[in-house]
N, C-alpha and C positions, 0 to 999 in steps of 0.2 A: 653645803645644802643651800638651795635657792628657795627662799620663802616669798618670792615676788607674788603679789596677789593679782588675780585677773581683773579686767575692767569691771566685770559684773560684781565681783566681791568688793572692790573698792567703792562702787556705786552704792551697794547696800550699806557699807560703813558710813558713807557720806550722808545717805538718807537718815540713818540712825542718829548721826550727830545733829541733824536738823530737828528731828523730832524731840530729842532729849535736851536740846539747848535751853528750853524754858522750864525744865523740871528743877524744883528746889529740893535738896536732900532733907531740909528741915520743915517740910510741908505738913508733917504730922507731929503729934506730941513726942517729946523725948522718951525713949524707952527707960531712961534712968529715973524718970518722974512718973511713969505710968505703971500701976500695979498689974494691969491686964494687957490687952492688946492695944496698940497705938491707934488702930482704926478697925472698923467693922467690915471693911471691904478693901479690895485692892483699888488702884487708881484707874477707875473706869474711863474717865475722859482721856487719859494717856493711852489706854487700851484702844479706844476708838481712833486716836491719831495714828497709832501703829498699824491698825487695820487699813486706814485710808492711805498710808504710805506703802502698803503691800508688804509690810515687814512681819506679819503673822503667817504668811504663806510662802516664805522664802524657800522652804524645802519641798514644797508641793510641786507636782508636775503641772504643765500648762493646762491639761484637761480638767484640773481641779481649781483653776484660777491662780496657780502659783507661778513662781519664777524659775523653778527647777534648779535652784542652787544647792550647795552642799554644806557640810558641817563647818567648813572654814568660814563661809559667809555668815552662818549663824553665830559663830564664836566672835567674829568681828562686831556684830551688832550687840551681843551680850556684853562685850568689853566696854562699849560705850554706855550701856544701860547701868553698869555698876558704878561708873564715875559719878552718877547723880543719885545712886541708891534707888533706882526706879522700882516702884512697888507694883510689879505686874508679873504674872506667871508666864513670862515669855519663854524661859527655858523649858519648863515642864510641858506647856501646851505644844510648843514647837516639836519637842522630842517625841511626845506621844503621837501626834498626827503623822510624824515621819515614820514611826514604827507601824502605825496602821497602814500607811501607804505601802511600805515595804513588805509587810507580812500578813495584812488583813485580807479577808475575803471580799469579793466584788460587791456584795450587798452592803457590807459595813462601809466600805470606801465610798460607795455612791451616796449613802445617806449621811455621811459625817464630814468628809474631808473639805468639801467646798464651803460648808457652813463654818467649820472651824477656822479655815483660812481667812474668812471674812470677820472673824471675831465673834460670831453669833453663838458659838458653843465654845466653852472654856474647858480644857482638860488639865489634869494634873496626874502625878505618878506617885504611888506608894512605894518608895524605894528604901525605907529605913528598916523595915522588919519589926519584930516585936521589941527588941532591946537595943538595936543599933550595932550589936556585936555579931549576931548571927546573920547569915544570908537572908535577904528580904524574901526570897522565894520560898523559904521554909516556914514563914510565919502564917501562911494561909494554905489550906488544903482545898483541892478541887476534885470532884468526882462526877462522872457522867451519870445522869438519871434520865433515861429515855433519850429524847433528842436534845435535851438541854444539859446544864451543868449546875452543881450545887457547891457553894463556897462556904467555908467556915474558917475563922481565925481572926487575928488582930494585927493591924499595921499601925505603928505609932509614928508621930512626927510627920504627918502627911502635909506638905505645904499647900496652902490655899484650899484646903479641904472643904471649908465652909462656903467657898465662893465658886468652886468649879462645878460644872454640870456633870462631868464624868471623871471618875478616878480609874486610872489604869493600875490594876493590881496583879503582881506576879503571884502565882500559886502553884503548888506542887501536887502532882497526881500520884496515885498509887503505883504507877509504872515508873516513878522517879523521873518524870518529865516536868518541865516548867511551861505553863501556859500563861497568857496575858488576858485577864478578864476586864472588860470595860463596865464598871459599876456606875449606874446613874445616881446622881445626888440631887439634881434639881427636879421640881415638879414639871417644868417645861424644859426643853432644850436637851434632855438626855436622850439616849437611843430610844427608850420606851418609857420615859418618865421615871418617877421615883420607884425604887425597888424595896420590897418588904424585907425586913431583917437587917437593914443597914442603919447603924447609929454612929454618932460622933461624940467625942468628949474633948473639951478644950485643952490644948497644950500651947505653950508659948516659947518662941525662939528668943535667943539673946538679943535679937534685933527688935523685939517687941511685936513681931508679927504673930498672928494667931495661926497655930497649926492644929491638926486634928488627930486624935486617936480613932482610927476607923475600925469598928467592930462589925464583923460579918457573921450572922447566925442563920444558917441554912438558907442562904441567899440563892435564889434560883435565877439563872440567866439563860437566855436563848442561845443556841449554838452559834449564831452569827456574831454574838457579842463576846466570844472567846476566841483568841488567836492561838492556834495550836502549832504553828510553824516552828520547826527546830531553829534555835538560835535567836529567836525574836527578843527574848528578855536580855540575853547577853549583849546584843547589839544596842538595845535601848539603854541599858545600864552604862555602857561605854560612852554613848552620846551624852547622857546626863553628866557623866564624870568630866568629860572635856568641856562641857558647857559651864560646869562649876569652876573649872580651872580658868576659863575665860572671864568669869565674873570676878574671881580673885585677882586676876591680872589687872583688870580695869580699876578695881578698887585700890589695889596697891599703887598703881600709877598716879591716881588722884591724891592719895595720902602722901606719897613722896613729893608731889608737887606742892601740896599744902605746907609740908615741912620745909621745903626749900624756900618758899615765899616767906614763911615766918622767920626762918633763920637769917635771911638776908636783911630783915628789918629790925629784929630784936637785937639791941645793943647791950653789951657789958664792957666795962672799962673803956668806954668810948669807941668800941668797934663792934660791927655786926658779928654775932656768934658764928655765922657761916664761915668767917675767916679763921676760926680756931681749928687747929689740927684735929682735935678729938671729934669735933662735930663733923668736919669734912670726911674723916675716915669712916665714921659710922654711916653717913649718908652714902658714901661710895660703896660700902658693903651692901647696903639695901638696894642700890642700883644694880649691883651684880645679881642679887636675888631676882630682881625683876627681869633681867635679861635671860636668866636661866628658866624662869617661869614661862617666859615668852617662847623660847626655843623649844622647850619640851612640849608646850601646848601645840604649837604648829606641827611638830613632828607627829604627835599622836593624832591630830586632826587629819593630817595628810595620809597617815596609814589607814585610818578608818574610811576616808573618802576614796582613796585610790585602790585599796585592796592589795597594795604592794606587799609581797612576801618579805620577811626579814629573818634574822637569826632567832627572834622570839615572835610569838603571835602579837597582834596589834594590842592585845590587852596588856602586854608588858610595857609598851610605850605609854598607854593610858595610866598605868600604875606609877610610872616615873613622873609623868606630868602632875598627877594628883599629889604625890609626895612633895614635889617642889612647890605646888600651889599652897598646900596646907602649911608647910614649914615657912615658906617665903612670906606669905601674907601675915602670918603671926609675927615674924620678926620685924616686918615693915611697920605694922601698927604699934608694936612695943617700942621700937626706936623713935617713932613719931611722938608718942606720948612722953618719952624721956626727954627729947629735945624741945618739946613744947613746955616742959615743966608743968606747973599747976594749971596753966591755960588749957592744956589738953583735956582736962576733966570738966571744964566750964560747960554747963548745959546750954549756954547761949552760943557756943561754938560747935561746929558740926563734927569735929574730929572724934568725939566720943561715940557718935552714931556709926562712923566708919569702923571704929574699933569693935562695936557690938556686932555689926554685920560680918566683919572679918572672922570673928569667933564662930559664927554660924557656918560660914563657908569652909572654915578649917575642918570642921567636924562633919559636914554634909557628905553623905555617901561613904563615911568612914574616915578616921583620922589618918595621918601619915603612917602610923605604925601598922594599921590594917593593910595598907597598900604595899608596905615593905614586906609584910608576910606573904602577900599574894605574889609579889615579884620574886621572892625567894623560892616559892613553890614552882613558879615558871622556870626559873634558872635550874632548879633540880631536875625538872622534867625535860628541859631542852639544854643540855650542856653545851657551852660555847667552846669553839676551838676544835 
């Protein structure tokens, strides 16, 4: 397989490295010392710099002010963002506007995409469902009422819910179809401003970020704010999944680098611990994890971007990538903590922050076991050989 990136994709990654170069992973209080959220908002100055660098509109077509790039380019940027624990809804907003561009109506696209690409409107996605174990699209029901729609249900663990202007909510209809509803949260900036019947309750991630339990009680939306196209939710969910894998890869690479640097300086019995066979073997195993995470990520990204047919649907490659991302990032941070000894738990050292973020990424959009089950169902439905 040839995973050579195009010049445009490499340029996006280079621009991201420049934007994230000055970001400090310890710019907010430690989640280990903070009973609630580590901050009331995401990093707005960084969001502005991403907009200035045209990194919020990567996936948008030129007519909406975008670069017209693909999921691979987005994953390259997300990979860089995770190395510094960038506190921005880059994945959620980028994926949401890409779904609107691919499946939304002309009126919705004209009123939203260019503004979102400039960072003026922030989007997020409710992809967790009610419990995290059942499909997210079953947590909310949608029914048509005249020319509009009415939504009822609960979505938990919505990232950046308190900060986003719009939340993209998958919902199930009586005809057993899934639609995507764009629910406004902000007084300004939403499609039509604040919507009656929408409420939030605070929840918190292991990383210390504030999430939201989104409650919808007879929420009425105009027809233009509901995407009915077949396959829209499945496509958005897969894009979110590979984006999460890219974040896990970038975080894992940074953590392994921190571990290598520490082990080369920490001495026992007059020698750096990096020279000890047990330390070298564990580090080598984690390097193998990273390479597997990387290969499966680019395979899944390529399948989604190219539409190439395979023995299994593209969702099979996405499941494999998420399995490796969940298991791999967990092993990487656990080994890092072990090799750092007590220093890894020091709140003045950033490793514990990466550990907390890794746990969030491991479970986001379902743990490895959930994707193993989905992969098993695909294999049963599409026998190989």
